[in-house]
N, C-alpha and C positions, 0 to 999 in steps of 0.2 A: 504494500500500500504506500502510495506517495505521501510524503509529509505535507502538512499545510504550509502555505507560504510563510517565509521567515518574517515574523512580525515583531514590532516593539511591544511594550508591556500591555498595551490595549489592543486585544485582538480585533481585527477589522480596521484598525487605524492605518490607512494606506501609506502614510509617510514613514511607517516603521518597516516597510518592506526592503529586503535586500536585493540590490541589483549588482550584477557582476559585469565587469568591463574587461575585455580581452583584446589587446592589439595583435593583429596578425599580418603576416606576409609569407605566403606559401607555407602555411602551417596546418594543412589538412589532416596529416597523420596524427598530430597531437590533439587536435580538436575531437577526433573520434573517440579518444579516451577521456578527455576532460569533460565535455559537455554532458554525457549521460550521468556522470558522478554529481554534477551540479544540480541536475534535475532531481536526482534522488535525495539531495539535501534540502529540497523545498525552496530553491531560489525563485524569487518572483519574476525576474527578467534577466536575460543574458544579452549583452551588447557586444557584438564582434565589430571592432573598428578596424577595417581592412585597408591596407596601404597599397593595394594593386596586385593582389594574388592572381596567378595564372595556373594554379593547380586546383585541387579539389576543396580548397578552403571554403569557398562560398557555398558549395553544394553541401558540405558537411555541416556548416553552420545553419543553413536553411532547413536541412533535414531534421535537425535537433531543435528547431523552433527558436533559434536565436534571432535577434534583430540585427541586421547588417547595416553598417554605416560605411560608406566609401569616403576615404580620407586621403589627403596627400601623404606620401610615405614619410615615416619618422615617428618613432615611438612616443615622443612627447606630444606631438600634434594629435596622434591617434588616441592616446589616453585622455587628453583634454576633451576631444570631441565626444568620446564615449561617456565620460563623466557628465558633460553638459547635457547630453541626451537623457541620461538616467535621472539627473536632477529635474529636468523639465517634465519627466514622466512621474515624478513624485517619489523617487527613492528616498528612503530614510537612512539607509546604510549602504556603503559601497565596498565591494571587494575587487581589487585589481589583481589580475593573474596573467602570467605568460601562457601562451598556448601549449607549451611543452611541460606544463606543471601536472603533477599527480598529487592529489590531496591525500592527507593521512586519514586513517580510519577515525571516525568520530569527529571529523572537522566541523560539521554543523553544530554539534553540541559545544565544541570549544568556542565557537564564535558566539553562540547564545550565552554562554557563561560570561564571556568577556563583555558583551554589550550590557548585560544586567549589572555586573560588578564594577565595570570601569567605562561608563558611557562617554566620559570626556577624553578618553585615550584612544589612540590608534594602536594597531597590533600587526605584527608580522610573524611568520612561522620561522622556526629554525630551518636549516638547509641540509639537503641530502642530494647526492647525484645518482643518476641511474647507471652507475658504472662501478665494477668491483675493484678498480685500480686502487692500490694502497694510498696514493696521494689524494684520491677523491675524498676520502674520509678526513684527511688532514686539512685540506682546503675548505671543505664544508664546515669543519669544526672551527676553523679560524674565522670564517664568515659569521658563524653563530655567535662567537665571542665578541666580534666587532659590533654586532647588532646589540648584544646585551650591554656591553660596556660603554659604547659610544652612541648608541641609538642610530646606527647607520646601516639598516638592512638594504640589500639590493632589491631591484624589482622582481627578480626570480624567487624571492621569498614571500611574495604576495604582500598586499597591504590592505588592511581592513579598518575602516573608520566611518564615523557618522557623517551624514551629509552636512550637518551644521559645522563640524570641525573642518571638513574639506573646504567649505566656503570661507570659514574664518581665516584660514592660512593662505587662501588664494589659489588652491588647486594646482594641478599640473600646468607647467608652462611649456610652450611649444619649442622646447630645446632639442637640438639634434643629438645630444648625448648628456648623460648625467641628470636626466629629468627625475629619476627616482631619488638620487641623493639630494637634489635641489629641494624636493618636496619634504623629505623626512627631516632635513635640517631646519626647515621652517616650522615643522611640527614640534621639534625639539625632543631631546632624550627623555625629559621628564614626563612627556605626554605620549610616549611610545613604549609598549610592552611587547615582550617576546612570548609567543604562545608555547605551551609545553608539548609541542609535537613538531615533526619535521615535514616540510613539503619537499617532494622529490622533483628535481628539475633535470632537464636534458643536458647531457655533457658533450654534445656534438662538437662544440667549439673547442673544448679542452682536448678532445680526442684529435681534432684537426690541427690545432696549434701547439699542442704539447702541454703536459701537466705541470711543467715548470715555467715555460715561456708565457703561457696564457695568464696565470695569476700575477706574474711579475709585470706584465703589460697593464693589467687592470690596476694594480697598485700604483704604477707610475702615472696613469691617467688620473686616478683619484687624487694623488698628491698635486699634480699640476692644476687640477680644478680647485683644490683647496687653497692653492697659492694665487688663484685669481685668473688663470688662463681661460680664454674665451671658449665656450663649449663647441663653437663651430670649428675652431682650430683643433680641438681635441677629437672631434668627430672625423676630421681628415686623417689624423694620426691613427685613430681606431680602425678605420677602413683599410689603411695601409698595412 
């Protein structure tokens, strides 16, 4: 039996419903795993903000009942467009996920507990990779510690927050890179909690670039951003 829609404390209060926003670009394979899990969790609406896919992404999204938004490519622009559509549709809570995410068992109950106990806080999951490589555990553990100590989760850890908090901090900006870090820095470490479960994310880029080279590249980009380098310049470096 499917769960009732994810509601705030007053059943039937539409602004308490959870909407999920997923930016996509040729992500059809991941969506076929993620979208059914979201429906089982009782999500009110799923928004797929697509940046120009030419694979099965749109077909997979439509088959699972997601609302599709066509956006200029760029994760920051796509997330911003998806959030704006959700807010206009009356969302009370927002969950941002990457298409290659696999949610942990009991994820909906974790979010319910968070919204009831910490309604003024955002939340992110701990991190796990879908790869048995020994360094995968090390890198995921380091990301989880960074999230807990510094309040800086990456976008592949998901982000859950109320619509009111999202509006208060200004939401996602249309940045070509570091859009996730930009937002969680504005939320602030004191208003962000780490959930007691790990979200599993795809490790394709680590397998492609190397389990040492990739995290070093990410760390260098994060440091340059913290020192004030323009995200457009960083995006050029990232693509290279």
